[in-house]
N, C-alpha and C positions, 0 to 999 in steps of 0.2 A: 504494500500500500504506500502511496507517495506521501511526502511530507505535508503536501497541501491537504490531503484527505485526513491527516491526523489533526489538522488545526481545529480550533474551536468552531462550532457552527456559527457563533456570533461574528466571526471574522468575515463571513460571507453572507450575512443576513441582508435582506432587502433594506434599502435606505429607510430610516425612521424619521418621522417629522421631528424637528428640533423641539426638545422638551417632552417628547413622547416617551413611552416605555423603553428602557435600555437594559441590556443584560447586566446582571449583578456586577460582573467584572469582565471587561472586554479583553479578549485575547486575539491579537492581530495575527494574520497569516505570516508564514515565513517571509522574511524581508531580505533584499539584496543590499540595503543601505549600510549595515555594519561592515560588510566586506568592502564596499566602495569607500567608506571612510578609512578603513585600514590601508587601502591602496594609496589614498591621499596622504595619510601620515607618513607612509614609507617614502614617497617622493619628496615630501616636505623635509623630513629629517635628513635624508641623504643629500638633498639639494642644498639645505642650509650648511651642512658640514662641508660640502665641496666648495660652496661659495666663499665661506670665511677662510678657507685654505687656498683659494685661488685656483681651484681645479676647473677646467674649461666648462664642462656641461652642468656645473652647479646651478647657475641662474635658470637654465632651461628646465632642469628637474624641479626647481622650486616653483617655477611658473606652472608647470604641469600639475604639481601637487595642489596648488591653490585653486586651479581651475576645477580639478576633480572634487576638491572640498566644497567649492561653491555649488557644483552640480548636486552633491550629496545633500547640502543644506536645503536647497530649493526643493529637491525631490522628497526628502524625508519629512521636512516640516509641512510641505504641501499635503502629503498623505495624512499627517496628524490633523491638519486643519479640516480636510475632507471628512475624516472620521468624526471629528467634533461636530461639524455642521450637520452630519447625518443623524446626530443624536445617539451615537454609539457609546458615549461615556456616561457612566452612572456617577452617583455621589461618591462611591468607593474609589473610582478612578480619579475623580476630581481631588479627593483627599490625598491620594498618592502623588499627584502632580504638585500639590501644595507642600507636602513634606519634602519632595525632591527639590523644589525651588528654594525652600527654607534652608536645607542643608547646603545647597550650592552657594547661596549668599553667605552662609556661615564660613564656608571654605574660602570665599573671597575676602571676608573679614580677616581671617587668619593670614592670608597672603599679604595683605597690606600691613597687618600688624607686624609681620617679620621685617618689612622695610622701615616702618616707623621705629621699631625696636632697635634696628641697626643704627639709625640716625641718632636716637636718644642715647644709646649705649656709647657710641663714639664721642658724642659731645659732652655728656654729663659724667661719664665714668672713665673712659679710656684716655681722652686727652688730658684731663686734670691729673690722672694717675701718672701718666708719662711725664708730665711737666714737674712733678714732685722732685725735689732735690735728690732723693734716693734712687730715682729711676731715670734721670736724664741720660745716664751713661748708655741706656739701651738705644738711644737715638743719636743726637748730636748736641754739642754744647750750645747753649742759648735757646733751646727749645722752650716755648712758652705755651700756656693753655689758651692762647687767643684763638677765637673762632671766626672764620674758618681757618684751618691749618693750611699752610702753603708748602710745607716740606722744606728740605734743605735748599739753600740758594742754588738756582739753576736747574733743579729737578722738575719744578712745576712752574709754568709761565704765570706771571701775575694776572689776576682776574678780579672782577668785581662781582659781588653777590647780587641776586635779583631781589629788589625791594618789593613791598606790597602795593606800591602805587606806580602807575595807575592801572595797568592791565590786570594783575591778580585781583584787585578789588572789584574792577568791572566784571571780571569773570565770576566772582563770588555772587554779585548781584544777579548776573544772568542765570546761574544755576539755581539760586534760591527762587528766582521768579519762575523758572521752569518747573520746580517742584510744586509751586502753587498752581500753575496752569494744568499740569497733569492731574492734580487732585481735583481741580475744577472740572476737567473732562470726565473724571470718574463719577463725580456727583451728577453730571449731566446724564451719564449712562444709567446710573441707578434710578434717575427720575424719568427715563425714557425720552430725554431731550437729545435727539441725534445731532442737531445743529451745534449744541454746546459741546458734545463729545468731539465732533470733528474739528471745531475751531480750537478747542483746548489742546488737542493733539497736534494740530498744525502749528500752533504757537510754541509748543514744547519742542518740536522738531527744529523750528527756526531758531529758538534760543540756544539749543544744543549746537547747531551748526555755527552760529556766531561765536560761541565759546571756543570751538575748535579753530576757527579762523584766528581769533585773538591768540590762542596758544601757539599756533604756527608762527605768527608774527613775533611772539615772545621768544621762541627758540631762535629765530633768525637774529633778533636783537642780541640775545645772549652770546651767540657764536661770533657775530661780526663786530659788535660794539663793546661788549663786556669781557670778551675772551673767556667766557664761562663755557666749559666743555665737559664731556663725560670724563675726560682725563684730568680734570682739575681737582685732584685729591679726593678725599672722602666726601667733601661737600658736593663737588661736581657729580660724583657717581651716585650719591643718594638723591640729589636734586633731580637728576634726569631719570633715574629709575622710578622715583615716586611720581613725578609729574608725567613722565612718559607712559607708564602703565595706567595711570588714571586717565590720560587722554585716550589711550586704547580702549578703556572701558566706556568712556563717553562715546567714542565712535560706535562701539557695539550697541550702546543704548540708543543712539540716534537711529541706527539701522532697525532695531527692534521697534522703536516708536513709529518709524515710517511704515513698517509692515502693519502695525496696529491701525495707523491712519488709513491705509489702503483698505484694510479689512472693514473698518467702520464705514467707509464710503460705499462699500459693497453690501452693506446691510448686516454684517456679522455682529455678533454679541447681543445679548439681551440682559435685562436687569438681573436675571437669575443665573445666566450662563455666560461668563466672560473671564474665565481664569487666565487666559493668555494676556488679556489687558492688565489684570491685576498683577501677574508675575512681572510684566514689563515695568509697571509702576513701582513695584517693590525694588526692582533692580535700579531704577532711576533714583529713587530716594536713597538707596545705598550709595550710589555715585555722589549724590549731594553731600552726604555725611562725610564721606572720605575726603572730599574737597575741603570741607570746613577744617578738618584736622590738618590737611596740607597747608591751608592758608595761614593757620596760626603757627604751626611748628616749623614750616620751611621758610615762609616769607616774612613773618613778624619776629620770631624769637632768634 
């Protein structure tokens, strides 16, 4: 008997009206997407390794990997959206999705906590400890606990730190405003106001895109005018790791919000069934909170 014949009958059930009766727990048919994703990761990992080591086909392998990854994301998420719109997901499936998203965001919190911890440990503990008279011999004469550290003369080019004004402060206002607009959109969805939902999402996407544009300008300013680079000691490495990964998460958030906007314009989501929207809103609020920590610890202190 084939694998398809072993699949749960619910995987091949006739389309159900949205909100109608759904199986207690939906079991999808065997899928090709995990295998496609594995192939994408294979090309990406080998392509990245070859690229950083200057091996010829590295960039091509990387490009192929990302193309396969994009194909997988469109295909797999498209199937999930179709299953949701058919009414295949019950409350039990919805609860599983919620727990999964909750644990995913928790893992992201731990990810950023590691980088925040590295910054605080270097600044509050390591640098003062090494500047102590009993430990200066570990480094070089005259080492002080001044922050940021610039290393021995000639090892790190002089650089300036990035202050909180004006771009980081403007970006803070943009992200806080985007948190308000996505919440406003959520209230519109709960109240059945499709116009408010669509407008709130459109504003959120716009604010996120403007944030990314300002951050790109900030990076250009840092490299060309402040000489602040990834190689600028512990400050440069932690600054670009934190702001860079946060910018990457903002980019993903904008993509997710754009998908939610398109889906809302196509009539998806109801006041009772809209987990995808909620998950995206959770993720976006997480991005907002991380930025507040960044704004205080990296730009102000």
